[in-house]
C-alpha positions in Angstrom: 16.3 8.1 21.9 15.0 8.8 17.9 13.9 6.0 15.7 16.0 6.0 12.7 15.6 4.4 9.3 18.1 3.7 6.2 17.3 6.3 3.8 17.1 3.7 1.1 13.5 3.0 2.6 12.7 6.5 0.7 14.0 5.2 -2.4 11.8 6.2 -5.5 10.4 9.3 -3.2 12.3 11.9 -5.4 10.9 10.6 -8.7 7.5 10.1 -7.7 7.3 13.6 -6.1 8.8 15.0 -9.2 6.3 13.4 -11.4 3.3 14.6 -9.1 4.8 18.0 -10.1 6.2 18.9 -6.7 9.8 19.9 -5.9 11.0 17.2 -3.5 14.0 19.2 -2.5 11.8 22.0 -0.8 9.6 19.4 1.0 12.9 17.5 2.2 14.0 20.7 3.5 10.8 21.6 5.2 10.7 18.7 7.3 14.4 19.1 8.1 15.9 16.3 6.4 19.3 16.5 4.5 18.7 15.7 0.6 22.3 14.4 0.6 21.8 11.8 3.2 18.5 11.0 1.5 20.7 10.2 -1.7 23.2 8.0 0.2 21.4 4.4 0.8 23.3 3.7 4.0 22.8 7.1 5.9 19.8 7.1 8.4 17.3 9.5 8.8 14.7 10.2 11.5 11.6 7.7 10.9 9.2 10.5 12.1 10.7 13.0 9.7 10.4 10.6 6.9 6.6 9.9 8.1 6.0 13.9 8.2 7.7 13.9 4.6 5.4 11.4 3.1 2.2 12.9 4.7 3.0 16.4 3.5 3.9 15.3 0.1 0.6 13.3 -0.3 -1.4 16.0 0.9 0.2 19.0 -1.3 -0.3 16.6 -4.2 -3.7 15.7 -3.4 -2.2 12.0 -3.8 -3.7 9.3 -1.4 -1.6 6.6 -3.0 1.8 8.2 -2.7 3.1 5.5 -0.4 2.2 2.8 -3.0 3.3 4.8 -5.9 6.8 4.8 -4.3 6.4 1.1 -3.4 5.8 0.4 -7.2 9.1 1.8 -8.2 10.9 -1.2 -6.4 11.4 -4.0 -8.4 13.5 -6.2 -6.2 15.6 -6.2 -3.0 18.3 -3.5 -2.8 21.9 -4.1 -2.9 23.0 -3.8 0.6 24.6 -6.7 2.5 21.5 -7.5 4.5 19.3 -7.2 1.4 21.4 -9.6 -0.4 21.2 -12.3 2.2 17.4 -11.7 2.1 17.4 -12.6 -1.5 19.0 -15.7 -1.2 16.8 -17.1 1.7 14.7 -20.4 0.4 11.5 -19.2 1.7 9.3 -16.3 2.1 9.1 -17.2 5.9 12.9 -17.4 6.1 13.1 -13.7 4.3 10.5 -12.5 6.9 12.0 -14.2 10.0 15.8 -12.9 8.8 14.3 -9.3 8.2 12.7 -9.2 11.7 16.4 -10.6 13.0 18.2 -7.9 11.3 15.5 -5.0 11.9 18.1 -3.1 13.5 20.1 -3.0 10.3 17.2 -2.5 7.6 14.5 -0.3 9.2 14.4 0.1 13.2 11.0 1.6 12.9 9.2 -1.4 11.1 8.1 -4.4 13.0 7.3 -7.8 11.3 5.4 -10.5 12.4 4.4 -13.8 11.0 1.4 -16.0 12.2 0.1 -19.3 10.9 -3.1 -20.7 11.5 -3.6 -23.8 9.3 -2.8 -22.9 6.0 -3.2 -19.2 6.3 -0.1 -17.3 7.1 -0.8 -13.6 8.4 2.1 -11.3 7.7 1.7 -8.2 9.8 3.8 -4.9 9.8 3.7 -2.2 12.3 5.5 1.3 12.5 6.9 2.4 15.4 6.7 6.2 15.6 6.1 8.9 18.1 2.6 9.3 19.3 0.7 11.6 17.0 2.7 10.9 14.0 0.9 10.3 11.0 1.8 7.1 9.2 -0.9 6.4 6.6 1.6 6.7 3.4 4.6 5.3 5.3 2.3 2.2 6.3 1.3 2.0 2.9 4.8 2.3 1.5 6.0 -0.7 3.8 3.1 -3.0 3.1 3.6 -2.2 -0.8 7.4 -2.9 -0.5 6.6 -6.1 1.2 4.2 -7.2 -1.2 6.7 -6.3 -3.9 9.4 -8.2 -2.5 7.2 -11.1 -1.8 6.1 -11.2 -5.4 9.9 -11.0 -6.7 10.6 -14.1 -4.4 7.7 -16.2 -5.5 6.5 -14.8 -8.6 3.3 -16.5 -9.7 2.9 -18.2 -6.1 2.5 -14.7 -4.4 -1.4 -14.5 -4.2 -2.4 -12.6 -1.1 -6.1 -13.4 0.0 -6.6 -9.9 1.4 -4.6 -6.6 2.4 -5.8 -4.8 5.4 -4.8 -1.4 7.0 -5.8 0.2 10.2 -6.1 3.5 8.7 -9.4 4.6 6.6 -9.4 3.6 3.1 -9.3 6.3 0.5 -12.4 7.4 -1.4 -11.1 5.5 -4.7 -9.6 2.1 -4.3 -8.7 1.5 -8.0 -5.0 1.9 -7.8 -4.9 -0.1 -4.2 -6.8 -3.1 -6.1 -4.8 -2.9 -9.0 -1.4 -2.8 -6.9 -2.3 -5.9 -4.6 -4.4 -7.8 -7.3 
């Protein structure tokens, strides 16, 4: 069975891709996605195709920060019912636990794990994709969106000590350092 994600997970893709000088509709078609489905936030698209779309776009635009640039377009939680519920939780932990509980409604390809050791809370995200699917940009998009949502919820109290990825760092970390603070 194919893992699906809500097309709203790609919100911002078209604007960022155009700004990078590419035609997003051609790229969407190239990976076999439907641009109309991507425009409807409640439609579901195959997670592997979304990952391929992000990787192809980043490569063609020579833009290793594509995922974070898309995440940067997110200001707050979306308007879906589950996102409204998440926005009204008392703590970030409550939001993350609810997101994990309702994962099948939000993004079935994204796993969220919260671990506490003393005063340190570690939030780990993982993408569930077919073996061999490159997920660098999708992972950076997911972590970037988590960071934006956490900042929206906690304001000045959101101060991550560090952000780590399992993939290699790009040659230039200026954008990443600025994005994550």
